[in-house]
A tleap script that builds the chain and sets N, CA, C and O, in Angstrom:
source leaprc.protein.ff14SB
mol = sequence {
  NMET THR GLU ALA GLU ALA VAL ILE ARG ASN
  GLU SER GLY TYR ILE THR HIE THR ALA LYS
  LYS ASP PHE GLY PRO LEU GLU PHE THR GLY
  LYS ILE ALA GLY GLY LEU ARG LEU ASP ILE
  ARG ARG ARG ALA PRO LEU TYR LEU SER ASP
  TRP THR ASP ALA PHE LYS SER GLN ASN ILE
  GLN LYS THR VAL SER SER VAL LEU TYR LEU
  PHE ILE ALA ALA LEU ALA PRO ALA ILE THR
  PHE GLY SER CARG
}
set mol.1.N position { 142.795 78.056 90.672 }
set mol.1.CA position { 141.450 77.503 90.617 }
set mol.1.C position { 141.263 76.877 89.234 }
set mol.1.O position { 141.495 77.521 88.211 }
set mol.2.N position { 140.852 75.645 89.223 }
set mol.2.CA position { 140.636 74.966 87.952 }
set mol.2.C position { 139.264 75.302 87.398 }
set mol.2.O position { 138.457 75.955 88.060 }
set mol.3.N position { 139.005 74.849 86.174 }
set mol.3.CA position { 137.737 75.160 85.534 }
set mol.3.C position { 136.568 74.499 86.249 }
set mol.3.O position { 135.480 75.070 86.316 }
set mol.4.N position { 136.784 73.285 86.791 }
set mol.4.CA position { 135.703 72.563 87.449 }
set mol.4.C position { 135.496 73.011 88.880 }
set mol.4.O position { 134.518 72.620 89.517 }
set mol.5.N position { 136.403 73.826 89.395 }
set mol.5.CA position { 136.284 74.275 90.773 }
set mol.5.C position { 135.403 75.519 90.835 }
set mol.5.O position { 135.533 76.418 90.004 }
set mol.6.N position { 134.536 75.569 91.787 }
set mol.6.CA position { 133.628 76.707 91.916 }
set mol.6.C position { 133.885 77.411 93.244 }
set mol.6.O position { 134.326 76.793 94.213 }
set mol.7.N position { 133.607 78.694 93.274 }
set mol.7.CA position { 133.752 79.471 94.491 }
set mol.7.C position { 132.360 79.754 95.012 }
set mol.7.O position { 131.501 80.257 94.287 }
set mol.8.N position { 132.141 79.426 96.285 }
set mol.8.CA position { 130.820 79.605 96.889 }
set mol.8.C position { 130.962 80.488 98.115 }
set mol.8.O position { 131.840 80.275 98.950 }
set mol.9.N position { 130.099 81.471 98.213 }
set mol.9.CA position { 130.061 82.307 99.410 }
set mol.9.C position { 128.835 81.871 100.210 }
set mol.9.O position { 127.703 82.030 99.754 }
set mol.10.N position { 129.066 81.318 101.411 }
set mol.10.CA position { 127.950 80.841 102.213 }
set mol.10.C position { 127.311 81.991 102.974 }
set mol.10.O position { 127.742 83.136 102.842 }
set mol.11.N position { 126.294 81.700 103.763 }
set mol.11.CA position { 125.516 82.755 104.423 }
set mol.11.C position { 126.348 83.574 105.407 }
set mol.11.O position { 126.065 84.754 105.617 }
set mol.12.N position { 127.372 82.964 106.015 }
set mol.12.CA position { 128.175 83.703 106.985 }
set mol.12.C position { 129.166 84.651 106.323 }
set mol.12.O position { 129.782 85.473 107.001 }
set mol.13.N position { 129.329 84.545 104.990 }
set mol.13.CA position { 130.202 85.444 104.274 }
set mol.13.C position { 131.543 84.845 103.918 }
set mol.13.O position { 132.321 85.453 103.183 }
set mol.14.N position { 131.824 83.655 104.432 }
set mol.14.CA position { 133.087 83.013 104.112 }
set mol.14.C position { 133.050 82.429 102.708 }
set mol.14.O position { 132.014 81.944 102.252 }
set mol.15.N position { 134.171 82.479 102.040 }
set mol.15.CA position { 134.279 81.932 100.692 }
set mol.15.C position { 134.878 80.541 100.780 }
set mol.15.O position { 135.922 80.347 101.404 }
set mol.16.N position { 134.219 79.568 100.155 }
set mol.16.CA position { 134.726 78.205 100.143 }
set mol.16.C position { 134.913 77.766 98.705 }
set mol.16.O position { 134.230 78.244 97.799 }
set mol.17.N position { 135.839 76.858 98.511 }
set mol.17.CA position { 136.099 76.306 97.187 }
set mol.17.C position { 135.563 74.892 97.152 }
set mol.17.O position { 135.732 74.134 98.108 }
set mol.18.N position { 134.930 74.540 96.075 }
set mol.18.CA position { 134.390 73.202 95.928 }
set mol.18.C position { 134.694 72.679 94.533 }
set mol.18.O position { 134.885 73.453 93.594 }
set mol.19.N position { 134.737 71.367 94.409 }
set mol.19.CA position { 135.027 70.758 93.119 }
set mol.19.C position { 133.784 70.666 92.240 }
set mol.19.O position { 133.890 70.357 91.053 }
set mol.20.N position { 132.619 70.928 92.802 }
set mol.20.CA position { 131.375 70.843 92.038 }
set mol.20.C position { 131.198 72.083 91.172 }
set mol.20.O position { 131.436 73.208 91.613 }
set mol.21.N position { 130.786 71.862 89.959 }
set mol.21.CA position { 130.489 72.978 89.057 }
set mol.21.C position { 129.001 73.255 89.116 }
set mol.21.O position { 128.197 72.323 89.112 }
set mol.22.N position { 128.628 74.501 89.171 }
set mol.22.CA position { 127.226 74.878 89.187 }
set mol.22.C position { 126.757 74.990 87.741 }
set mol.22.O position { 127.103 75.944 87.046 }
set mol.23.N position { 125.972 74.020 87.291 }
set mol.23.CA position { 125.480 74.012 85.932 }
set mol.23.C position { 124.325 74.984 85.779 }
set mol.23.O position { 123.476 75.097 86.664 }
set mol.24.N position { 124.295 75.679 84.665 }
set mol.24.CA position { 123.194 76.578 84.357 }
set mol.24.C position { 121.977 75.782 83.909 }
set mol.24.O position { 122.066 74.565 83.751 }
set mol.25.N position { 120.852 76.436 83.704 }
set mol.25.CA position { 119.625 75.722 83.375 }
set mol.25.C position { 119.656 75.015 82.024 }
set mol.25.O position { 118.911 74.056 81.828 }
set mol.26.N position { 120.488 75.453 81.092 }
set mol.26.CA position { 120.505 74.851 79.766 }
set mol.26.C position { 121.834 74.169 79.438 }
set mol.26.O position { 122.084 73.839 78.278 }
set mol.27.N position { 122.690 73.954 80.441 }
set mol.27.CA position { 123.974 73.312 80.194 }
set mol.27.C position { 123.834 71.797 80.216 }
set mol.27.O position { 123.016 71.244 80.950 }
set mol.28.N position { 124.648 71.135 79.397 }
set mol.28.CA position { 124.641 69.680 79.322 }
set mol.28.C position { 125.473 69.114 80.461 }
set mol.28.O position { 126.634 69.490 80.627 }
set mol.29.N position { 124.888 68.209 81.253 }
set mol.29.CA position { 125.586 67.637 82.400 }
set mol.29.C position { 126.312 66.349 82.064 }
set mol.29.O position { 127.223 65.955 82.791 }
set mol.30.N position { 125.936 65.684 80.986 }
set mol.30.CA position { 126.588 64.451 80.610 }
set mol.30.C position { 126.006 63.225 81.276 }
set mol.30.O position { 126.553 62.133 81.122 }
set mol.31.N position { 124.925 63.365 82.006 }
set mol.31.CA position { 124.279 62.248 82.699 }
set mol.31.C position { 122.819 62.169 82.262 }
set mol.31.O position { 122.236 63.161 81.824 }
set mol.32.N position { 122.244 60.995 82.384 }
set mol.32.CA position { 120.824 60.829 82.065 }
set mol.32.C position { 120.009 61.581 83.109 }
set mol.32.O position { 120.154 61.339 84.307 }
set mol.33.N position { 119.166 62.479 82.662 }
set mol.33.CA position { 118.321 63.315 83.526 }
set mol.33.C position { 119.161 64.090 84.543 }
set mol.33.O position { 118.697 64.359 85.651 }
set mol.34.N position { 120.384 64.446 84.175 }
set mol.34.CA position { 121.273 65.159 85.085 }
set mol.34.C position { 120.742 66.526 85.475 }
set mol.34.O position { 120.812 66.913 86.642 }
set mol.35.N position { 120.211 67.257 84.508 }
set mol.35.CA position { 119.662 68.571 84.812 }
set mol.35.C position { 118.439 68.502 85.707 }
set mol.35.O position { 118.256 69.344 86.586 }
set mol.36.N position { 117.601 67.495 85.484 }
set mol.36.CA position { 116.423 67.319 86.324 }
set mol.36.C position { 116.829 66.987 87.757 }
set mol.36.O position { 116.264 67.525 88.709 }
set mol.37.N position { 117.807 66.101 87.903 }
set mol.37.CA position { 118.274 65.741 89.245 }
set mol.37.C position { 118.891 66.933 89.954 }
set mol.37.O position { 118.660 67.133 91.147 }
set mol.38.N position { 119.679 67.730 89.230 }
set mol.38.CA position { 120.277 68.913 89.843 }
set mol.38.C position { 119.209 69.926 90.254 }
set mol.38.O position { 119.316 70.555 91.306 }
set mol.39.N position { 118.182 70.080 89.423 }
set mol.39.CA position { 117.104 71.017 89.746 }
set mol.39.C position { 116.327 70.562 90.976 }
set mol.39.O position { 115.996 71.377 91.836 }
set mol.40.N position { 116.033 69.268 91.065 }
set mol.40.CA position { 115.315 68.754 92.244 }
set mol.40.C position { 116.170 68.916 93.491 }
set mol.40.O position { 115.665 69.294 94.548 }
set mol.41.N position { 117.463 68.632 93.373 }
set mol.41.CA position { 118.362 68.776 94.514 }
set mol.41.C position { 118.450 70.232 94.957 }
set mol.41.O position { 118.534 70.515 96.152 }
set mol.42.N position { 118.431 71.158 93.993 }
set mol.42.CA position { 118.512 72.585 94.313 }
set mol.42.C position { 117.204 73.098 94.925 }
set mol.42.O position { 117.229 73.936 95.827 }
set mol.43.N position { 116.067 72.601 94.438 }
set mol.43.CA position { 114.768 73.089 94.884 }
set mol.43.C position { 114.197 72.351 96.095 }
set mol.43.O position { 113.235 72.821 96.702 }
set mol.44.N position { 114.771 71.208 96.454 }
set mol.44.CA position { 114.219 70.379 97.535 }
set mol.44.C position { 113.974 71.143 98.839 }
set mol.44.O position { 112.927 70.944 99.456 }
set mol.45.N position { 114.883 72.000 99.283 }
set mol.45.CA position { 114.610 72.720 100.540 }
set mol.45.C position { 113.421 73.671 100.460 }
set mol.45.O position { 112.892 74.078 101.494 }
set mol.46.N position { 112.996 74.030 99.260 }
set mol.46.CA position { 111.923 75.010 99.108 }
set mol.46.C position { 110.552 74.387 98.865 }
set mol.46.O position { 109.546 75.097 98.891 }
set mol.47.N position { 110.488 73.070 98.628 }
set mol.47.CA position { 109.210 72.435 98.307 }
set mol.47.C position { 108.190 72.575 99.440 }
set mol.47.O position { 107.017 72.840 99.176 }
set mol.48.N position { 108.608 72.406 100.674 }
set mol.48.CA position { 107.671 72.521 101.794 }
set mol.48.C position { 107.092 73.930 101.878 }
set mol.48.O position { 105.891 74.097 102.092 }
set mol.49.N position { 107.938 74.941 101.711 }
set mol.49.CA position { 107.431 76.317 101.794 }
set mol.49.C position { 106.520 76.657 100.623 }
set mol.49.O position { 105.659 77.529 100.750 }
set mol.50.N position { 106.691 75.986 99.482 }
set mol.50.CA position { 105.787 76.219 98.351 }
set mol.50.C position { 104.352 75.871 98.728 }
set mol.50.O position { 103.415 76.540 98.293 }
set mol.51.N position { 104.179 74.842 99.524 }
set mol.51.CA position { 102.832 74.427 99.941 }
set mol.51.C position { 102.342 75.223 101.146 }
set mol.51.O position { 101.171 75.599 101.191 }
set mol.52.N position { 103.201 75.487 102.116 }
set mol.52.CA position { 102.745 76.169 103.324 }
set mol.52.C position { 102.499 77.658 103.096 }
set mol.52.O position { 101.681 78.247 103.803 }
set mol.53.N position { 103.172 78.283 102.143 }
set mol.53.CA position { 102.966 79.707 101.878 }
set mol.53.C position { 101.554 80.009 101.381 }
set mol.53.O position { 101.077 81.134 101.534 }
set mol.54.N position { 100.894 79.048 100.802 }
set mol.54.CA position { 99.535 79.263 100.297 }
set mol.54.C position { 98.540 79.491 101.424 }
set mol.54.O position { 97.492 80.102 101.212 }
set mol.55.N position { 98.854 79.012 102.606 }
set mol.55.CA position { 97.908 79.103 103.714 }
set mol.55.C position { 98.258 80.200 104.709 }
set mol.55.O position { 97.662 80.266 105.784 }
set mol.56.N position { 99.203 81.054 104.376 }
set mol.56.CA position { 99.504 82.203 105.233 }
set mol.56.C position { 98.421 83.256 105.039 }
set mol.56.O position { 97.788 83.323 103.985 }
set mol.57.N position { 98.218 84.064 106.050 }
set mol.57.CA position { 97.103 85.017 106.023 }
set mol.57.C position { 97.210 86.027 104.884 }
set mol.57.O position { 96.182 86.425 104.335 }
set mol.58.N position { 98.404 86.452 104.512 }
set mol.58.CA position { 98.520 87.441 103.445 }
set mol.58.C position { 98.323 86.845 102.056 }
set mol.58.O position { 98.218 87.590 101.081 }
set mol.59.N position { 98.269 85.506 101.943 }
set mol.59.CA position { 98.122 84.861 100.643 }
set mol.59.C position { 96.773 84.171 100.449 }
set mol.59.O position { 96.552 83.556 99.406 }
set mol.60.N position { 95.883 84.253 101.406 }
set mol.60.CA position { 94.603 83.532 101.328 }
set mol.60.C position { 93.768 84.006 100.141 }
set mol.60.O position { 93.180 83.180 99.443 }
set mol.61.N position { 93.701 85.308 99.896 }
set mol.61.CA position { 92.883 85.815 98.792 }
set mol.61.C position { 93.393 85.309 97.444 }
set mol.61.O position { 92.596 84.926 96.587 }
set mol.62.N position { 94.715 85.303 97.250 }
set mol.62.CA position { 95.283 84.795 96.005 }
set mol.62.C position { 95.012 83.299 95.857 }
set mol.62.O position { 94.710 82.823 94.763 }
set mol.63.N position { 95.120 82.568 96.954 }
set mol.63.CA position { 94.914 81.121 96.914 }
set mol.63.C position { 93.473 80.792 96.565 }
set mol.63.O position { 93.223 79.950 95.702 }
set mol.64.N position { 92.533 81.436 97.217 }
set mol.64.CA position { 91.110 81.160 96.977 }
set mol.64.C position { 90.720 81.552 95.553 }
set mol.64.O position { 90.003 80.811 94.880 }
set mol.65.N position { 91.187 82.708 95.091 }
set mol.65.CA position { 90.825 83.124 93.734 }
set mol.65.C position { 91.438 82.190 92.687 }
set mol.65.O position { 90.802 81.912 91.670 }
set mol.66.N position { 92.648 81.706 92.914 }
set mol.66.CA position { 93.267 80.763 91.971 }
set mol.66.C position { 92.537 79.433 91.947 }
set mol.66.O position { 92.313 78.865 90.878 }
set mol.67.N position { 92.162 78.931 93.121 }
set mol.67.CA position { 91.438 77.661 93.193 }
set mol.67.C position { 90.080 77.776 92.521 }
set mol.67.O position { 89.688 76.879 91.775 }
set mol.68.N position { 89.358 78.854 92.769 }
set mol.68.CA position { 88.055 79.046 92.132 }
set mol.68.C position { 88.186 79.183 90.615 }
set mol.68.O position { 87.373 78.630 89.874 }
set mol.69.N position { 89.190 79.906 90.150 }
set mol.69.CA position { 89.390 80.061 88.713 }
set mol.69.C position { 89.659 78.705 88.053 }
set mol.69.O position { 89.069 78.384 87.021 }
set mol.70.N position { 90.555 77.912 88.656 }
set mol.70.CA position { 90.866 76.603 88.083 }
set mol.70.C position { 89.663 75.670 88.130 }
set mol.70.O position { 89.454 74.884 87.206 }
set mol.71.N position { 88.871 75.748 89.196 }
set mol.71.CA position { 87.680 74.924 89.295 }
set mol.71.C position { 86.686 75.280 88.191 }
set mol.71.O position { 86.142 74.396 87.529 }
set mol.72.N position { 86.453 76.573 87.999 }
set mol.72.CA position { 85.508 77.014 86.973 }
set mol.72.C position { 86.057 76.722 85.576 }
set mol.72.O position { 85.300 76.342 84.683 }
set mol.73.N position { 87.359 76.895 85.380 }
set mol.73.CA position { 87.962 76.625 84.071 }
set mol.73.C position { 87.865 75.143 83.721 }
set mol.73.O position { 87.727 74.798 82.548 }
set mol.74.N position { 87.935 74.269 84.710 }
set mol.74.CA position { 87.805 72.833 84.450 }
set mol.74.C position { 86.344 72.426 84.338 }
set mol.74.O position { 86.024 71.453 83.655 }
set mol.75.N position { 85.458 73.152 84.995 }
set mol.75.CA position { 84.038 72.816 85.002 }
set mol.75.C position { 83.326 73.298 83.734 }
set mol.75.O position { 82.399 72.639 83.263 }
set mol.76.N position { 83.743 74.427 83.184 }
set mol.76.CA position { 83.066 74.997 82.017 }
set mol.76.C position { 83.047 74.058 80.811 }
set mol.76.O position { 81.987 73.913 80.203 }
set mol.77.N position { 84.142 73.415 80.429 }
set mol.77.CA position { 84.069 72.485 79.299 }
set mol.77.C position { 83.187 71.272 79.590 }
set mol.77.O position { 82.549 70.736 78.684 }
set mol.78.N position { 83.150 70.842 80.838 }
set mol.78.CA position { 82.306 69.697 81.190 }
set mol.78.C position { 80.827 70.060 81.035 }
set mol.78.O position { 80.027 69.228 80.606 }
set mol.79.N position { 80.466 71.277 81.375 }
set mol.79.CA position { 79.073 71.714 81.221 }
set mol.79.C position { 78.756 71.922 79.748 }
set mol.79.O position { 77.686 71.533 79.279 }
set mol.80.N position { 79.681 72.533 79.016 }
set mol.80.CA position { 79.445 72.838 77.609 }
set mol.80.C position { 79.392 71.584 76.743 }
set mol.80.O position { 78.483 71.434 75.926 }
set mol.81.N position { 80.330 70.710 76.909 }
set mol.81.CA position { 80.442 69.556 76.036 }
set mol.81.C position { 80.019 68.248 76.701 }
set mol.81.O position { 80.198 67.170 76.134 }
set mol.82.N position { 79.466 68.346 77.884 }
set mol.82.CA position { 79.055 67.128 78.604 }
set mol.82.C position { 77.919 66.410 77.888 }
set mol.82.O position { 77.165 67.007 77.119 }
set mol.83.N position { 77.819 65.134 78.157 }
set mol.83.CA position { 76.758 64.356 77.502 }
set mol.83.C position { 75.606 64.159 78.483 }
set mol.83.O position { 75.800 63.961 79.682 }
set mol.84.N position { 74.420 64.221 77.933 }
set mol.84.CA position { 73.156 64.023 78.641 }
set mol.84.C position { 73.200 64.508 80.035 }
set mol.84.O position { 72.207 64.407 80.755 }
savepdb mol mol.pdb
quit
């Protein structure tokens, strides 16, 4: 196995070898915005669930309290420092 070759165990338990190296969060990729592109590619399957999880029944209280807090936090400076 070479240095650039990575070993990946997929969900079925089989081990596969790939030529892609898994870069860590602070490693230099050598490309412009390489780390950002790798992060988006890694997180892309989870973006939809990030939005839909907020509307599940067990998360409604957290969602409503967060929205109200952010609304009040943004509204308070407008009331305090607002003009006329």
